Backbone bond lengths (Angstrom), bond angles and torsions (degrees), N, CA, C in turn:
res aa  C-N    CA-C-N  psi(-1)  N-CA   C-N-CA  omega(-1)  CA-C   N-CA-C  phi
1 M - - - 1.437 - - 1.523 110.50 -
2 I 1.325 116.57 -41.98 1.456 120.65 179.61 1.531 109.34 -65.86
3 R 1.326 117.13 -36.11 1.460 120.48 178.07 1.519 111.06 -62.32
4 I 1.311 117.34 -46.15 1.466 121.77 -179.76 1.520 110.05 -61.91
5 A 1.336 116.84 -44.04 1.458 120.80 178.57 1.519 110.36 -63.05
6 T 1.316 117.55 -41.61 1.465 121.84 179.43 1.522 110.24 -63.98
7 I 1.318 116.79 -44.69 1.465 121.20 178.98 1.529 110.36 -63.76
8 A 1.334 116.38 -42.53 1.466 120.28 178.09 1.524 111.30 -61.71
9 V 1.328 117.09 -45.17 1.463 121.22 179.29 1.523 110.16 -63.91
10 M 1.332 117.01 -42.88 1.464 120.15 178.58 1.525 110.70 -64.31
11 G 1.327 116.90 -39.40 1.458 120.78 177.69 1.513 111.38 -62.56
12 L 1.332 116.58 -46.34 1.465 119.90 177.72 1.520 111.14 -62.89
13 W 1.323 116.05 -39.68 1.455 120.51 179.52 1.533 109.95 -62.97
14 L 1.348 116.04 -42.59 1.458 119.63 178.64 1.520 111.94 -64.41
15 I 1.323 116.06 -42.66 1.468 119.68 178.96 1.516 110.04 -63.07
16 A 1.330 116.83 -46.50 1.464 120.45 179.08 1.516 110.91 -64.49
17 G 1.309 116.28 -38.29 1.460 120.40 -179.95 1.503 113.42 -71.28
18 C 1.317 117.82 -25.71 1.457 121.34 -179.07 1.520 112.52 -79.57
19 A 1.308 117.89 -21.77 1.461 119.88 -179.33 1.520 111.16 -58.72
20 P 1.337 119.12 -52.26 1.461 117.58 177.31 1.522 112.12 -64.02
21 L 1.327 117.11 -33.94 1.451 120.37 179.18 1.524 110.29 -64.70
22 S 1.328 117.11 -44.00 1.460 119.09 179.61 1.518 110.91 -65.92
23 T 1.330 117.29 -34.52 1.465 120.16 175.81 1.516 109.77 -63.41
24 K 1.324 116.69 -44.57 1.458 120.02 179.38 1.519 110.65 -65.52
25 L 1.340 117.83 -38.98 1.459 120.02 176.98 1.521 110.43 -64.63
26 G 1.322 117.64 -39.47 1.453 121.08 176.87 1.518 111.05 -62.68
27 E 1.321 116.84 -41.76 1.461 120.66 177.80 1.520 110.36 -66.62
28 S 1.318 116.54 -37.22 1.462 120.41 178.31 1.525 109.67 -63.21
29 D 1.327 116.87 -42.80 1.459 122.14 176.97 1.529 109.70 -61.34
30 E 1.327 116.85 -43.92 1.463 120.63 178.49 1.518 110.82 -65.47
31 S 1.311 117.05 -39.30 1.470 120.58 178.02 1.522 110.11 -61.51
32 Q 1.325 116.45 -40.38 1.461 120.08 177.79 1.527 110.69 -64.52
33 K 1.316 116.78 -37.09 1.465 120.43 177.54 1.522 110.91 -64.91
34 V 1.323 116.76 -39.48 1.469 120.74 178.06 1.526 109.64 -62.89
35 V 1.323 116.54 -46.52 1.470 120.86 179.00 1.526 109.66 -61.09
36 Y 1.331 117.25 -42.70 1.465 120.66 178.65 1.533 110.28 -61.07
37 L 1.332 116.91 -45.62 1.460 120.20 -177.94 1.528 111.97 -62.83
38 I 1.310 117.17 -36.64 1.468 120.19 177.85 1.531 109.63 -64.65
39 G 1.324 116.92 -47.03 1.462 120.71 177.52 1.519 112.19 -63.29
40 Y 1.324 115.90 -41.18 1.467 121.96 178.70 1.528 109.94 -59.60
41 T 1.311 116.46 -45.07 1.465 120.83 -178.94 1.528 110.33 -63.52
42 Q 1.317 117.05 -39.86 1.465 120.31 177.10 1.524 110.92 -63.62
43 R 1.330 116.49 -40.79 1.473 119.79 178.77 1.522 110.68 -65.04
44 V 1.319 117.29 -43.81 1.464 120.39 -179.14 1.531 110.40 -64.37
45 A 1.319 117.46 -37.78 1.466 120.82 179.17 1.527 111.77 -59.64
46 A 1.323 117.19 -29.59 1.463 121.64 -178.26 1.532 113.05 -89.14
47 M 1.334 117.86 -4.15 1.469 121.74 -177.20 1.528 111.87 -80.76
48 R 1.322 115.00 163.32 1.465 121.26 173.47 1.531 108.81 -67.92
49 P 1.325 117.97 153.24 1.466 120.89 -178.57 1.527 114.87 -55.38
50 D 1.329 117.92 -37.42 1.459 119.27 -179.76 1.533 111.61 -67.52
51 V 1.333 116.80 -36.15 1.464 120.76 178.16 1.535 109.46 -72.65
52 Q 1.327 116.19 -37.94 1.466 120.17 175.83 1.529 110.24 -58.84
53 K 1.320 115.85 -42.41 1.466 120.68 -179.98 1.527 110.64 -62.87
54 R 1.329 117.49 -39.00 1.463 120.85 177.33 1.526 110.89 -64.14
55 E 1.321 116.50 -40.32 1.470 120.68 177.44 1.525 110.54 -63.51
56 L 1.331 116.44 -40.18 1.467 120.21 177.29 1.525 110.66 -63.77
57 N 1.326 117.16 -43.98 1.467 120.43 179.03 1.527 110.84 -61.44
58 D 1.328 116.68 -42.39 1.460 120.73 178.36 1.531 110.51 -63.15
59 A 1.327 116.93 -44.81 1.468 120.89 179.67 1.529 110.73 -64.71
60 S 1.322 116.98 -37.43 1.474 120.85 178.68 1.522 111.19 -65.75
61 Q 1.327 116.60 -42.63 1.464 120.49 178.48 1.528 111.20 -65.13
62 T 1.315 116.42 -41.87 1.465 120.43 178.42 1.521 109.92 -62.89
63 Y 1.328 116.65 -42.98 1.463 120.67 179.43 1.531 110.79 -63.63
64 A 1.322 117.34 -39.70 1.465 120.71 179.80 1.526 111.31 -62.87
65 K 1.326 116.71 -32.30 1.463 120.78 -179.35 1.524 112.55 -84.40
66 E 1.328 117.09 -42.05 1.463 119.89 -168.68 1.523 115.08 -103.85
67 R 1.311 118.22 -40.85 1.469 123.38 179.25 1.527 113.88 48.60
68 D 1.316 116.82 36.42 1.460 120.05 175.81 1.529 109.15 -98.46
69 T 1.320 115.89 -179.98 1.459 120.61 -176.90 1.524 111.40 -59.70
70 Y 1.321 116.87 -45.25 1.461 121.38 -178.02 1.530 111.10 -61.41
71 A 1.324 117.21 -47.45 1.464 120.83 -178.97 1.524 110.78 -64.63
72 S 1.327 117.20 -40.20 1.471 121.33 177.96 1.519 110.84 -62.62
73 L 1.309 114.90 -45.21 1.465 120.55 -177.72 1.529 111.07 -66.53
74 R 1.309 116.85 -42.59 1.472 120.35 179.53 1.527 110.77 -60.98
75 L 1.333 116.63 -47.03 1.455 120.57 -179.96 1.527 110.91 -65.48
76 A 1.319 117.30 -42.47 1.467 120.89 179.77 1.528 111.24 -63.34
77 L 1.332 117.06 -40.27 1.466 120.18 177.74 1.525 110.83 -60.31
78 L 1.319 116.64 -42.99 1.466 119.61 179.43 1.525 111.17 -65.83
79 L 1.326 116.57 -44.09 1.463 120.19 -179.28 1.525 112.47 -65.38
80 S 1.324 116.75 -26.55 1.463 119.92 -177.31 1.529 112.74 -93.30
81 L 1.323 117.03 8.27 1.464 120.61 178.90 1.529 110.49 -77.32
82 P 1.322 117.65 110.38 1.472 119.39 178.65 1.523 111.01 -62.36
83 G 1.313 115.91 147.64 1.457 120.52 176.97 1.510 115.20 85.35
84 T 1.321 117.55 -0.48 1.463 119.58 177.54 1.525 108.88 -93.67
85 P 1.328 117.25 155.71 1.468 119.37 -179.37 1.538 113.12 -67.41
86 F 1.317 117.04 -14.23 1.463 120.63 -176.32 1.527 112.64 -112.66
87 F 1.324 117.65 15.00 1.462 122.71 -178.93 1.529 110.03 -51.80
88 D 1.333 116.40 124.39 1.470 121.03 -178.01 1.535 109.43 -153.52
89 D 1.328 115.79 84.57 1.464 120.51 -179.25 1.526 112.34 -61.21
90 T 1.322 117.14 -34.75 1.463 120.16 -178.47 1.523 110.31 -63.25
91 R 1.313 116.91 -46.72 1.464 120.96 179.38 1.539 110.75 -66.69
92 A 1.330 116.69 -40.22 1.467 120.60 178.72 1.525 110.27 -61.52
93 A 1.327 116.46 -45.17 1.470 120.15 179.27 1.521 110.68 -62.55
94 G 1.324 117.22 -37.80 1.458 120.82 177.57 1.525 112.53 -62.40
95 L 1.315 116.52 -38.86 1.465 120.59 177.90 1.526 111.48 -66.22
96 L 1.325 116.01 -31.36 1.458 120.99 -175.50 1.527 113.74 -93.39
97 E 1.312 117.22 -8.33 1.472 121.48 -177.41 1.531 113.11 -52.16
98 P 1.338 120.02 -42.68 1.465 119.52 179.91 1.523 114.54 -61.19
99 F 1.318 117.36 -15.80 1.463 120.81 -178.36 1.526 112.22 -104.52
100 S 1.322 116.61 3.28 1.461 121.34 -171.33 1.519 114.67 -74.10
101 G 1.323 117.48 -22.31 1.464 119.75 -176.30 1.514 112.11 76.51
102 T 1.331 117.58 13.17 1.461 122.12 178.75 1.517 109.45 -122.97
103 A 1.297 115.64 171.92 1.471 123.16 175.02 1.522 112.73 49.62
104 G 1.315 115.79 47.46 1.448 120.18 175.94 1.514 115.03 83.28
105 H 1.322 116.88 0.81 1.466 119.88 177.88 1.526 109.06 -88.32
106 P 1.321 117.56 137.84 1.473 119.49 -179.85 1.518 111.13 -66.11
107 P 1.332 117.58 154.56 1.464 119.86 177.58 1.529 110.81 -61.52
108 A 1.301 115.29 147.46 1.464 121.54 -177.70 1.525 111.15 -69.23
109 T 1.326 115.30 134.22 1.459 121.12 173.94 1.515 107.71 -126.80
110 G 1.301 116.76 145.42 1.456 121.28 -178.59 1.514 110.44 87.64
111 P 1.317 116.76 150.64 1.469 121.33 -175.97 1.527 115.36 -57.83
112 L 1.334 118.35 -42.81 1.474 119.46 -179.47 1.518 111.59 -64.05
113 R 1.318 116.29 -46.65 1.461 120.30 -179.08 1.529 111.23 -67.62
114 Q 1.326 117.06 -36.76 1.462 119.97 178.09 1.523 110.66 -67.04
115 F 1.325 117.18 -39.47 1.459 120.44 176.68 1.529 110.18 -65.07
116 A 1.328 116.39 -40.91 1.465 120.26 177.57 1.529 110.59 -61.93
117 A 1.324 117.35 -41.99 1.472 121.04 178.35 1.526 110.23 -63.81
118 W 1.331 116.43 -42.06 1.463 120.40 178.20 1.527 110.69 -62.55
119 L 1.331 116.89 -45.59 1.463 120.67 -179.95 1.531 110.46 -62.93
120 H 1.319 116.79 -40.23 1.472 120.77 177.21 1.529 110.14 -58.59
121 A 1.322 116.77 -44.08 1.467 121.08 179.39 1.530 110.85 -64.74
122 Q 1.334 117.39 -40.21 1.462 120.90 179.65 1.527 111.36 -65.39
123 I 1.317 116.13 -42.20 1.462 120.12 178.58 1.529 109.49 -64.35
124 G 1.324 116.44 -41.66 1.465 120.11 177.57 1.515 112.04 -60.31
125 E 1.316 116.86 -42.66 1.468 121.03 178.71 1.523 110.63 -65.21
126 R 1.325 117.21 -42.89 1.467 120.88 179.39 1.529 109.88 -62.89
127 T 1.322 117.00 -40.52 1.464 121.27 178.81 1.525 110.90 -63.75
128 R 1.342 116.88 -43.46 1.469 120.22 178.00 1.530 110.93 -62.08
129 E 1.317 116.77 -41.93 1.467 120.50 179.25 1.523 111.03 -64.62
130 Q 1.327 117.19 -39.27 1.462 120.50 178.63 1.524 110.79 -65.46
131 R 1.343 116.15 -41.31 1.472 119.46 177.16 1.521 111.05 -62.32
132 K 1.326 115.42 -43.90 1.466 120.77 179.94 1.527 110.22 -62.13
133 S 1.327 116.61 -43.25 1.455 121.25 178.68 1.529 111.21 -62.61
134 A 1.331 116.48 -43.71 1.466 120.62 178.51 1.525 110.87 -63.01
135 Q 1.320 116.59 -40.75 1.468 121.13 178.87 1.530 110.29 -63.64
136 L 1.330 117.32 -42.83 1.466 120.58 178.50 1.526 111.24 -64.85
137 K 1.334 117.78 -37.73 1.463 120.83 177.04 1.526 111.00 -63.93
138 E 1.343 116.26 -41.02 1.464 120.14 177.63 1.524 110.87 -62.76
139 Q 1.327 116.71 -42.46 1.460 120.40 178.78 1.529 111.06 -64.08
140 L 1.325 116.68 -40.21 1.460 120.90 177.93 1.525 110.65 -63.33
141 E 1.328 116.35 -43.83 1.470 120.29 177.29 1.525 111.07 -61.48
142 A 1.326 117.38 -40.29 1.463 121.04 178.36 1.528 110.64 -63.24
143 L 1.326 116.94 -41.52 1.464 120.52 177.45 1.528 111.29 -64.94
144 R 1.326 117.16 -39.18 1.468 120.77 177.55 1.529 110.86 -64.58
145 A 1.328 116.05 -38.85 1.465 119.77 177.94 1.530 110.33 -64.16
146 I 1.320 116.74 -41.09 1.472 120.80 177.65 1.530 109.60 -63.55
147 E 1.327 115.80 -42.53 1.461 120.35 179.73 1.530 110.75 -61.87
148 R 1.342 117.05 -43.53 1.473 120.55 178.55 1.517 110.40 -61.69
149 T 1.334 116.33 -43.21 1.469 120.34 179.93 1.526 110.52 -61.46
150 L 1.322 116.70 -44.85 1.463 120.57 179.17 1.527 111.25 -63.48
151 N 1.339 116.77 -40.77 1.464 120.28 178.05 1.522 111.29 -64.20
152 E 1.324 117.20 -40.76 1.465 121.32 179.20 1.525 110.22 -64.37
153 R 1.319 117.63 -42.29 1.464 121.94 178.48 1.549 110.29 -63.14
154 G 1.339 114.15 -42.31 1.479 118.49 179.88 1.508 111.67 -65.08
155 Q 1.331 118.05 -37.40 1.460 121.19 178.57 1.521 110.51 -70.72
156 G 1.320 117.27 -33.99 1.471 121.12 179.18 1.522 110.76 -67.82
157 R 1.307 119.00 -35.35 1.465 123.02 179.95 1.529 110.74 -75.35
158 A 1.329 117.06 -29.15 1.459 120.61 -177.71 1.509 111.47 -72.13
159 K 1.300 119.00 -20.04 1.488 122.29 -176.87 1.472 111.32 -76.06
């Protein structure tokens, strides 16, 4: 009887002890996926445009079928690659919005979701900088137009 109780207690202890271990193994698996995705993105960035387009099509098809964190992140990474013919930060940010921890979305937990949240923040910052740059260019153009007008008026008075 004592043996059965001891075995039962040890079994429960092992089951309870494995829960944190399985969580850590799951996180380790997710961490490996994050590392893979970073390397994958670097490889795709170095590919010819036609091969990049094939990778995008494959990622889009996978996302249409699975719609999980990994598929969303893979597609968003490709869409956010500057210099590609399909660069689309707006669409990439939309794919990552559920992982952002904002607008009613829960905070990201786990390596994949945390990486997705980080990428969402980076895309948002890049978008803000691009808007700011465009606004400054518009202001510069407006100042140049004013300068041209003033120069034209000055030349008209000199005649």
